[in-house]
Structure formats: C-alpha cells, structure tokens
PyMOL commands that place a pseudoatom at each C-alpha (Angstrom):
pseudoatom trace, name=CA, resn=UNK, resi=1, chain=A, elem=C, hetatm=0, pos=[47.547, 47.722, 118.717]
pseudoatom trace, name=CA, resn=UNK, resi=2, chain=A, elem=C, hetatm=0, pos=[46.485, 44.216, 118.271]
pseudoatom trace, name=CA, resn=UNK, resi=3, chain=A, elem=C, hetatm=0, pos=[48.549, 41.226, 117.950]
pseudoatom trace, name=CA, resn=UNK, resi=4, chain=A, elem=C, hetatm=0, pos=[47.371, 40.758, 114.048]
pseudoatom trace, name=CA, resn=UNK, resi=5, chain=A, elem=C, hetatm=0, pos=[48.238, 44.549, 113.633]
pseudoatom trace, name=CA, resn=UNK, resi=6, chain=A, elem=C, hetatm=0, pos=[51.666, 43.950, 114.513]
pseudoatom trace, name=CA, resn=UNK, resi=7, chain=A, elem=C, hetatm=0, pos=[52.186, 40.797, 112.416]
pseudoatom trace, name=CA, resn=UNK, resi=8, chain=A, elem=C, hetatm=0, pos=[51.150, 42.575, 109.243]
pseudoatom trace, name=CA, resn=UNK, resi=9, chain=A, elem=C, hetatm=0, pos=[53.312, 45.828, 110.237]
pseudoatom trace, name=CA, resn=UNK, resi=10, chain=A, elem=C, hetatm=0, pos=[56.235, 43.162, 110.361]
pseudoatom trace, name=CA, resn=UNK, resi=11, chain=A, elem=C, hetatm=0, pos=[55.152, 41.486, 106.903]
pseudoatom trace, name=CA, resn=UNK, resi=12, chain=A, elem=C, hetatm=0, pos=[55.052, 44.882, 105.536]
pseudoatom trace, name=CA, resn=UNK, resi=13, chain=A, elem=C, hetatm=0, pos=[58.519, 45.594, 106.880]
pseudoatom trace, name=CA, resn=UNK, resi=14, chain=A, elem=C, hetatm=0, pos=[60.035, 42.377, 105.562]
pseudoatom trace, name=CA, resn=UNK, resi=15, chain=A, elem=C, hetatm=0, pos=[58.543, 43.034, 101.929]
pseudoatom trace, name=CA, resn=UNK, resi=16, chain=A, elem=C, hetatm=0, pos=[60.011, 46.587, 102.165]
pseudoatom trace, name=CA, resn=UNK, resi=17, chain=A, elem=C, hetatm=0, pos=[63.246, 44.869, 102.946]
pseudoatom trace, name=CA, resn=UNK, resi=18, chain=A, elem=C, hetatm=0, pos=[62.898, 42.501, 100.266]
pseudoatom trace, name=CA, resn=UNK, resi=19, chain=A, elem=C, hetatm=0, pos=[61.997, 45.305, 97.571]
pseudoatom trace, name=CA, resn=UNK, resi=20, chain=A, elem=C, hetatm=0, pos=[65.130, 47.328, 98.860]
pseudoatom trace, name=CA, resn=UNK, resi=21, chain=A, elem=C, hetatm=0, pos=[67.465, 44.413, 98.302]
pseudoatom trace, name=CA, resn=UNK, resi=22, chain=A, elem=C, hetatm=0, pos=[65.890, 43.701, 94.668]
pseudoatom trace, name=CA, resn=UNK, resi=23, chain=A, elem=C, hetatm=0, pos=[66.679, 47.558, 93.757]
pseudoatom trace, name=CA, resn=UNK, resi=24, chain=A, elem=C, hetatm=0, pos=[70.026, 46.838, 95.213]
pseudoatom trace, name=CA, resn=UNK, resi=25, chain=A, elem=C, hetatm=0, pos=[70.536, 43.856, 93.303]
pseudoatom trace, name=CA, resn=UNK, resi=26, chain=A, elem=C, hetatm=0, pos=[69.658, 46.061, 90.101]
pseudoatom trace, name=CA, resn=UNK, resi=27, chain=A, elem=C, hetatm=0, pos=[71.881, 48.894, 91.102]
pseudoatom trace, name=CA, resn=UNK, resi=28, chain=A, elem=C, hetatm=0, pos=[74.552, 46.671, 91.723]
pseudoatom trace, name=CA, resn=UNK, resi=29, chain=A, elem=C, hetatm=0, pos=[74.362, 45.165, 88.152]
pseudoatom trace, name=CA, resn=UNK, resi=30, chain=A, elem=C, hetatm=0, pos=[75.468, 48.446, 86.967]
pseudoatom trace, name=CA, resn=UNK, resi=31, chain=A, elem=C, hetatm=0, pos=[77.343, 49.932, 89.808]
pseudoatom trace, name=CA, resn=UNK, resi=32, chain=A, elem=C, hetatm=0, pos=[79.177, 47.088, 91.662]
pseudoatom trace, name=CA, resn=UNK, resi=33, chain=A, elem=C, hetatm=0, pos=[78.292, 43.944, 89.950]
pseudoatom trace, name=CA, resn=UNK, resi=34, chain=A, elem=C, hetatm=0, pos=[80.194, 41.435, 92.545]
pseudoatom trace, name=CA, resn=UNK, resi=35, chain=A, elem=C, hetatm=0, pos=[77.649, 42.769, 94.977]
pseudoatom trace, name=CA, resn=UNK, resi=36, chain=A, elem=C, hetatm=0, pos=[74.282, 41.575, 93.322]
pseudoatom trace, name=CA, resn=UNK, resi=37, chain=A, elem=C, hetatm=0, pos=[74.772, 38.282, 94.378]
pseudoatom trace, name=CA, resn=UNK, resi=38, chain=A, elem=C, hetatm=0, pos=[74.664, 39.622, 97.982]
pseudoatom trace, name=CA, resn=UNK, resi=39, chain=A, elem=C, hetatm=0, pos=[71.469, 41.429, 97.551]
pseudoatom trace, name=CA, resn=UNK, resi=40, chain=A, elem=C, hetatm=0, pos=[69.924, 38.164, 96.139]
pseudoatom trace, name=CA, resn=UNK, resi=41, chain=A, elem=C, hetatm=0, pos=[70.574, 36.579, 98.952]
pseudoatom trace, name=CA, resn=UNK, resi=42, chain=A, elem=C, hetatm=0, pos=[69.428, 39.062, 101.193]
pseudoatom trace, name=CA, resn=UNK, resi=43, chain=A, elem=C, hetatm=0, pos=[66.258, 39.237, 99.588]
pseudoatom trace, name=CA, resn=UNK, resi=44, chain=A, elem=C, hetatm=0, pos=[65.616, 35.724, 99.800]
pseudoatom trace, name=CA, resn=UNK, resi=45, chain=A, elem=C, hetatm=0, pos=[66.338, 35.746, 103.325]
pseudoatom trace, name=CA, resn=UNK, resi=46, chain=A, elem=C, hetatm=0, pos=[63.632, 38.672, 103.852]
pseudoatom trace, name=CA, resn=UNK, resi=47, chain=A, elem=C, hetatm=0, pos=[61.351, 36.706, 101.607]
pseudoatom trace, name=CA, resn=UNK, resi=48, chain=A, elem=C, hetatm=0, pos=[61.485, 33.816, 103.919]
pseudoatom trace, name=CA, resn=UNK, resi=49, chain=A, elem=C, hetatm=0, pos=[61.032, 35.772, 106.661]
pseudoatom trace, name=CA, resn=UNK, resi=50, chain=A, elem=C, hetatm=0, pos=[57.776, 37.643, 105.363]
pseudoatom trace, name=CA, resn=UNK, resi=51, chain=A, elem=C, hetatm=0, pos=[56.574, 33.977, 104.602]
pseudoatom trace, name=CA, resn=UNK, resi=52, chain=A, elem=C, hetatm=0, pos=[56.858, 32.953, 108.191]
pseudoatom trace, name=CA, resn=UNK, resi=53, chain=A, elem=C, hetatm=0, pos=[55.394, 35.840, 109.563]
pseudoatom trace, name=CA, resn=UNK, resi=54, chain=A, elem=C, hetatm=0, pos=[52.605, 35.468, 107.012]
pseudoatom trace, name=CA, resn=UNK, resi=55, chain=A, elem=C, hetatm=0, pos=[52.002, 32.081, 108.325]
pseudoatom trace, name=CA, resn=UNK, resi=56, chain=A, elem=C, hetatm=0, pos=[51.542, 33.134, 111.906]
pseudoatom trace, name=CA, resn=UNK, resi=57, chain=A, elem=C, hetatm=0, pos=[49.074, 35.614, 110.642]
pseudoatom trace, name=CA, resn=UNK, resi=58, chain=A, elem=C, hetatm=0, pos=[46.927, 33.208, 108.816]
pseudoatom trace, name=CA, resn=UNK, resi=59, chain=A, elem=C, hetatm=0, pos=[47.292, 30.469, 111.400]
pseudoatom trace, name=CA, resn=UNK, resi=60, chain=A, elem=C, hetatm=0, pos=[46.727, 33.200, 114.239]
pseudoatom trace, name=CA, resn=UNK, resi=61, chain=A, elem=C, hetatm=0, pos=[49.894, 31.751, 115.991]
pseudoatom trace, name=CA, resn=UNK, resi=62, chain=A, elem=C, hetatm=0, pos=[50.390, 34.664, 118.464]
pseudoatom trace, name=CA, resn=UNK, resi=63, chain=A, elem=C, hetatm=0, pos=[46.603, 35.504, 119.126]
pseudoatom trace, name=CA, resn=UNK, resi=64, chain=A, elem=C, hetatm=0, pos=[46.676, 34.093, 122.495]
pseudoatom trace, name=CA, resn=UNK, resi=65, chain=A, elem=C, hetatm=0, pos=[50.317, 34.332, 123.305]
pseudoatom trace, name=CA, resn=UNK, resi=66, chain=A, elem=C, hetatm=0, pos=[52.564, 36.344, 125.892]
pseudoatom trace, name=CA, resn=UNK, resi=67, chain=A, elem=C, hetatm=0, pos=[52.893, 39.230, 123.143]
pseudoatom trace, name=CA, resn=UNK, resi=68, chain=A, elem=C, hetatm=0, pos=[49.421, 40.611, 123.967]
pseudoatom trace, name=CA, resn=UNK, resi=69, chain=A, elem=C, hetatm=0, pos=[50.287, 41.664, 127.397]
pseudoatom trace, name=CA, resn=UNK, resi=70, chain=A, elem=C, hetatm=0, pos=[53.721, 43.252, 126.037]
pseudoatom trace, name=CA, resn=UNK, resi=71, chain=A, elem=C, hetatm=0, pos=[52.549, 45.124, 123.170]
pseudoatom trace, name=CA, resn=UNK, resi=72, chain=A, elem=C, hetatm=0, pos=[52.504, 48.556, 124.869]
pseudoatom trace, name=CA, resn=UNK, resi=73, chain=A, elem=C, hetatm=0, pos=[56.054, 48.032, 126.199]
pseudoatom trace, name=CA, resn=UNK, resi=74, chain=A, elem=C, hetatm=0, pos=[57.657, 46.738, 123.278]
pseudoatom trace, name=CA, resn=UNK, resi=75, chain=A, elem=C, hetatm=0, pos=[58.500, 50.200, 122.121]
pseudoatom trace, name=CA, resn=UNK, resi=76, chain=A, elem=C, hetatm=0, pos=[58.016, 49.895, 118.442]
pseudoatom trace, name=CA, resn=UNK, resi=77, chain=A, elem=C, hetatm=0, pos=[58.350, 53.364, 117.272]
pseudoatom trace, name=CA, resn=UNK, resi=78, chain=A, elem=C, hetatm=0, pos=[61.362, 53.050, 115.262]
pseudoatom trace, name=CA, resn=UNK, resi=79, chain=A, elem=C, hetatm=0, pos=[60.082, 50.112, 113.868]
pseudoatom trace, name=CA, resn=UNK, resi=80, chain=A, elem=C, hetatm=0, pos=[56.569, 50.756, 112.823]
pseudoatom trace, name=CA, resn=UNK, resi=81, chain=A, elem=C, hetatm=0, pos=[57.788, 54.480, 111.413]
pseudoatom trace, name=CA, resn=UNK, resi=82, chain=A, elem=C, hetatm=0, pos=[59.993, 52.953, 108.731]
pseudoatom trace, name=CA, resn=UNK, resi=83, chain=A, elem=C, hetatm=0, pos=[58.173, 54.155, 105.365]
pseudoatom trace, name=CA, resn=UNK, resi=84, chain=A, elem=C, hetatm=0, pos=[59.125, 53.408, 101.855]
pseudoatom trace, name=CA, resn=UNK, resi=85, chain=A, elem=C, hetatm=0, pos=[62.531, 54.894, 100.704]
pseudoatom trace, name=CA, resn=UNK, resi=86, chain=A, elem=C, hetatm=0, pos=[63.669, 55.634, 97.333]
pseudoatom trace, name=CA, resn=UNK, resi=87, chain=A, elem=C, hetatm=0, pos=[67.555, 55.619, 97.592]
pseudoatom trace, name=CA, resn=UNK, resi=88, chain=A, elem=C, hetatm=0, pos=[69.425, 57.670, 95.104]
pseudoatom trace, name=CA, resn=UNK, resi=89, chain=A, elem=C, hetatm=0, pos=[72.471, 55.088, 94.815]
pseudoatom trace, name=CA, resn=UNK, resi=90, chain=A, elem=C, hetatm=0, pos=[73.949, 51.979, 96.337]
pseudoatom trace, name=CA, resn=UNK, resi=91, chain=A, elem=C, hetatm=0, pos=[75.467, 53.372, 99.032]
pseudoatom trace, name=CA, resn=UNK, resi=92, chain=A, elem=C, hetatm=0, pos=[72.486, 55.314, 100.111]
pseudoatom trace, name=CA, resn=UNK, resi=93, chain=A, elem=C, hetatm=0, pos=[70.287, 51.918, 99.957]
pseudoatom trace, name=CA, resn=UNK, resi=94, chain=A, elem=C, hetatm=0, pos=[72.649, 50.097, 102.123]
pseudoatom trace, name=CA, resn=UNK, resi=95, chain=A, elem=C, hetatm=0, pos=[72.695, 52.748, 104.934]
pseudoatom trace, name=CA, resn=UNK, resi=96, chain=A, elem=C, hetatm=0, pos=[68.871, 52.704, 104.766]
pseudoatom trace, name=CA, resn=UNK, resi=97, chain=A, elem=C, hetatm=0, pos=[68.955, 48.826, 104.681]
pseudoatom trace, name=CA, resn=UNK, resi=98, chain=A, elem=C, hetatm=0, pos=[71.412, 48.723, 107.796]
pseudoatom trace, name=CA, resn=UNK, resi=99, chain=A, elem=C, hetatm=0, pos=[68.927, 50.965, 109.636]
pseudoatom trace, name=CA, resn=UNK, resi=100, chain=A, elem=C, hetatm=0, pos=[65.880, 48.697, 109.215]
pseudoatom trace, name=CA, resn=UNK, resi=101, chain=A, elem=C, hetatm=0, pos=[68.232, 45.650, 110.030]
pseudoatom trace, name=CA, resn=UNK, resi=102, chain=A, elem=C, hetatm=0, pos=[68.738, 46.987, 113.193]
pseudoatom trace, name=CA, resn=UNK, resi=103, chain=A, elem=C, hetatm=0, pos=[65.168, 47.856, 114.039]
pseudoatom trace, name=CA, resn=UNK, resi=104, chain=A, elem=C, hetatm=0, pos=[64.125, 44.344, 112.776]
pseudoatom trace, name=CA, resn=UNK, resi=105, chain=A, elem=C, hetatm=0, pos=[66.818, 42.737, 114.975]
pseudoatom trace, name=CA, resn=UNK, resi=106, chain=A, elem=C, hetatm=0, pos=[65.465, 44.614, 117.936]
pseudoatom trace, name=CA, resn=UNK, resi=107, chain=A, elem=C, hetatm=0, pos=[61.871, 43.633, 117.507]
pseudoatom trace, name=CA, resn=UNK, resi=108, chain=A, elem=C, hetatm=0, pos=[62.773, 40.373, 117.127]
pseudoatom trace, name=CA, resn=UNK, resi=109, chain=A, elem=C, hetatm=0, pos=[64.945, 40.201, 119.975]
pseudoatom trace, name=CA, resn=UNK, resi=110, chain=A, elem=C, hetatm=0, pos=[62.075, 41.596, 122.390]
pseudoatom trace, name=CA, resn=UNK, resi=111, chain=A, elem=C, hetatm=0, pos=[59.696, 39.035, 121.009]
pseudoatom trace, name=CA, resn=UNK, resi=112, chain=A, elem=C, hetatm=0, pos=[62.180, 36.192, 121.461]
pseudoatom trace, name=CA, resn=UNK, resi=113, chain=A, elem=C, hetatm=0, pos=[62.350, 37.101, 125.153]
pseudoatom trace, name=CA, resn=UNK, resi=114, chain=A, elem=C, hetatm=0, pos=[58.455, 37.535, 125.728]
pseudoatom trace, name=CA, resn=UNK, resi=115, chain=A, elem=C, hetatm=0, pos=[57.359, 34.413, 124.116]
pseudoatom trace, name=CA, resn=UNK, resi=116, chain=A, elem=C, hetatm=0, pos=[58.091, 30.706, 125.168]
pseudoatom trace, name=CA, resn=UNK, resi=117, chain=A, elem=C, hetatm=0, pos=[59.071, 27.579, 123.540]
pseudoatom trace, name=CA, resn=UNK, resi=118, chain=A, elem=C, hetatm=0, pos=[59.219, 27.071, 119.734]
pseudoatom trace, name=CA, resn=UNK, resi=119, chain=A, elem=C, hetatm=0, pos=[58.153, 30.742, 119.143]
pseudoatom trace, name=CA, resn=UNK, resi=120, chain=A, elem=C, hetatm=0, pos=[60.988, 32.145, 121.137]
pseudoatom trace, name=CA, resn=UNK, resi=121, chain=A, elem=C, hetatm=0, pos=[63.287, 30.165, 118.966]
pseudoatom trace, name=CA, resn=UNK, resi=122, chain=A, elem=C, hetatm=0, pos=[62.129, 31.328, 116.043]
pseudoatom trace, name=CA, resn=UNK, resi=123, chain=A, elem=C, hetatm=0, pos=[62.073, 34.790, 116.837]
pseudoatom trace, name=CA, resn=UNK, resi=124, chain=A, elem=C, hetatm=0, pos=[65.728, 34.654, 118.425]
pseudoatom trace, name=CA, resn=UNK, resi=125, chain=A, elem=C, hetatm=0, pos=[67.172, 32.721, 115.159]
pseudoatom trace, name=CA, resn=UNK, resi=126, chain=A, elem=C, hetatm=0, pos=[65.248, 35.549, 113.116]
pseudoatom trace, name=CA, resn=UNK, resi=127, chain=A, elem=C, hetatm=0, pos=[66.985, 38.008, 115.334]
pseudoatom trace, name=CA, resn=UNK, resi=128, chain=A, elem=C, hetatm=0, pos=[70.345, 36.634, 114.554]
pseudoatom trace, name=CA, resn=UNK, resi=129, chain=A, elem=C, hetatm=0, pos=[69.882, 36.419, 110.982]
pseudoatom trace, name=CA, resn=UNK, resi=130, chain=A, elem=C, hetatm=0, pos=[68.962, 39.909, 111.051]
pseudoatom trace, name=CA, resn=UNK, resi=131, chain=A, elem=C, hetatm=0, pos=[72.650, 40.865, 112.929]
pseudoatom trace, name=CA, resn=UNK, resi=132, chain=A, elem=C, hetatm=0, pos=[74.253, 38.551, 109.768]
pseudoatom trace, name=CA, resn=UNK, resi=133, chain=A, elem=C, hetatm=0, pos=[72.354, 40.820, 107.490]
pseudoatom trace, name=CA, resn=UNK, resi=134, chain=A, elem=C, hetatm=0, pos=[73.836, 43.945, 109.055]
pseudoatom trace, name=CA, resn=UNK, resi=135, chain=A, elem=C, hetatm=0, pos=[77.496, 42.507, 109.249]
pseudoatom trace, name=CA, resn=UNK, resi=136, chain=A, elem=C, hetatm=0, pos=[77.408, 41.571, 105.553]
pseudoatom trace, name=CA, resn=UNK, resi=137, chain=A, elem=C, hetatm=0, pos=[75.724, 44.969, 104.612]
pseudoatom trace, name=CA, resn=UNK, resi=138, chain=A, elem=C, hetatm=0, pos=[78.475, 46.803, 106.461]
pseudoatom trace, name=CA, resn=UNK, resi=139, chain=A, elem=C, hetatm=0, pos=[81.028, 44.714, 104.384]
pseudoatom trace, name=CA, resn=UNK, resi=140, chain=A, elem=C, hetatm=0, pos=[79.442, 45.444, 101.463]
pseudoatom trace, name=CA, resn=UNK, resi=141, chain=A, elem=C, hetatm=0, pos=[79.261, 49.380, 102.318]
pseudoatom trace, name=CA, resn=UNK, resi=142, chain=A, elem=C, hetatm=0, pos=[82.989, 49.343, 102.801]
pseudoatom trace, name=CA, resn=UNK, resi=143, chain=A, elem=C, hetatm=0, pos=[83.195, 47.766, 99.093]
pseudoatom trace, name=CA, resn=UNK, resi=144, chain=A, elem=C, hetatm=0, pos=[81.027, 50.828, 97.678]
pseudoatom trace, name=CA, resn=UNK, resi=145, chain=A, elem=C, hetatm=0, pos=[82.415, 53.210, 99.965]
pseudoatom trace, name=CA, resn=UNK, resi=146, chain=A, elem=C, hetatm=0, pos=[86.151, 53.172, 98.944]
for i in range(1, 146): cmd.bond("trace and resi %d" % i, "trace and resi %d" % (i + 1))
show_as sticks, trace
zoom trace
C-alpha cells in the first residue's frame, strides 16, 4: 500500500463516520430528540478530519515522510476492513460508531508516533478527538439503552 492509498482510505472512513452521524441525527429526531445535536456535532468533527486528510492528499504532505517505512507495520486490517453499514436503530448505530472511533483512534495514535513535528501533533490531536467521540458515544448509548 502507498501513502496516498492509505490517506484515501482514511478520508473514506471519515466520510463514512460523517454519514453514520448524519443518519444518527435523523434517527435521533424521531427516537431520542435530545441526541440530535450530539450527532450533528460528531458529524462536523468527522467532516473536519476528512478535510484535513484530503488536504494531506492534495498537497502530498506524507509522501516523503517516515510513514512510508512503516506502512506494513501499522496493522491496518481492522481499520481498512470497516465497510458501509446499515444500522437498524440508534443503538446499533452507536455501537458501530464506537468500533469505528476505536479503529480511528488506534490508527491516528500510531501515525502520531511515527511522524515528527507538526504532523505528529495533528495526528495526536485527531486521536484524542476520537477518544472524546467514543466517550460521548458511550454516554449517548447509556441514554438510548435505558
């Protein structure tokens, strides 16, 4: 796998999470209205992540970075095998989102350890944001699961 392919897959996954959260917002309007705003916020976060990664693609930011030497060691299988899902209800959607947030956190954490300087900081920040998303999702799950 090449760096550009990795980044394209990351952008796709961020877009999938964005779509999942927009669907969650729709579900919430009918099932648990107070959660709609949370899904909207999560969607905006994933959109920002996607735009950041798309900038890296366009500017070939990681093309000559240390990531090239570590692509095989990143163990990307869980992240790269996430496919489009069709949750039946809010509970399923939240559980799927939690899995994807975990995969994103792990990948961004690995990238932050491989890279130096501002790129390391960007991926560290994104990994921490994924943790915040997972925490918020857990609270939302408790609200739905009661």
